[in-house]
C-alpha positions in Angstrom: -2.6 -3.6 9.3 -3.4 -7.2 8.6 -4.9 -9.9 6.4 -8.6 -10.9 6.0 -9.5 -14.5 5.2 -13.1 -15.7 5.4 -15.4 -18.4 4.1 -18.7 -17.4 2.5 -21.9 -19.0 3.6 -23.6 -21.8 1.6 -20.2 -22.9 0.3 -20.1 -20.0 -2.1 -16.3 -19.7 -1.9 -13.6 -17.8 0.1 -12.4 -14.3 0.3 -9.0 -12.8 1.0 -8.0 -9.2 1.6 -6.4 -6.6 3.7 -7.2 -4.0 6.3 -5.4 -0.9 7.6 -6.4 0.6 11.0 -4.9 3.9 12.0 -4.1 5.2 15.5 -7.2 7.4 15.4 -9.4 4.3 15.3 -10.4 4.6 11.6 -9.2 2.7 8.6 -10.0 0.9 5.4 -10.5 -2.7 4.2 -10.9 -4.6 0.9 -11.5 -8.2 -0.1 -11.5 -10.3 -3.3 -13.5 -13.5 -3.4 -13.3 -16.8 -5.4 -16.9 -16.3 -6.7 -15.8 -13.2 -8.7 -17.1 -10.8 -6.1 -15.3 -8.3 -3.9 -15.9 -5.4 -1.7 -14.2 -2.4 0.0 -14.9 0.2 2.6 -14.1 1.9 5.9 -13.5 0.6 9.4 -14.1 2.1 12.8 -12.7 0.8 16.1 -15.1 1.0 19.0 -14.1 1.5 22.6 -15.4 -1.9 23.6 -12.8 -3.5 21.4 -15.1 -4.3 18.5 -14.6 -3.1 14.9 -17.4 -2.1 12.5 -17.0 -2.0 8.8 -19.1 -0.7 6.0 -18.7 -0.3 2.3 -19.9 -1.6 -1.1 -19.4 -4.7 -3.2 -18.6 -4.8 -6.9 -22.4 -4.5 -7.7 -22.6 -1.3 -5.6 -24.6 -3.1 -2.9 -24.1 -2.1 0.7 -21.9 -4.3 3.0 -21.8 -4.0 6.8 -20.1 -6.2 9.4 -18.9 -6.2 13.0 -16.0 -8.1 14.5 -15.8 -8.4 18.3 -13.9 -10.2 21.0 -15.1 -13.7 22.0 -17.5 -13.5 24.9 
């Protein structure tokens, strides 16, 4: 488990949240942002070390992201 902290593009604010990744490589995440938005969803750990996430924001729009090791 851990914390999420990120800056939104175009100086739209910042987001903070949490993630929980289980031993089976699956988990959940959620964020709340200073621009009155937020999102939540699921995580999946890939064998190459990257993590993919998907979910929905507070307006029910799809959200997807990937986090990977520095190349």
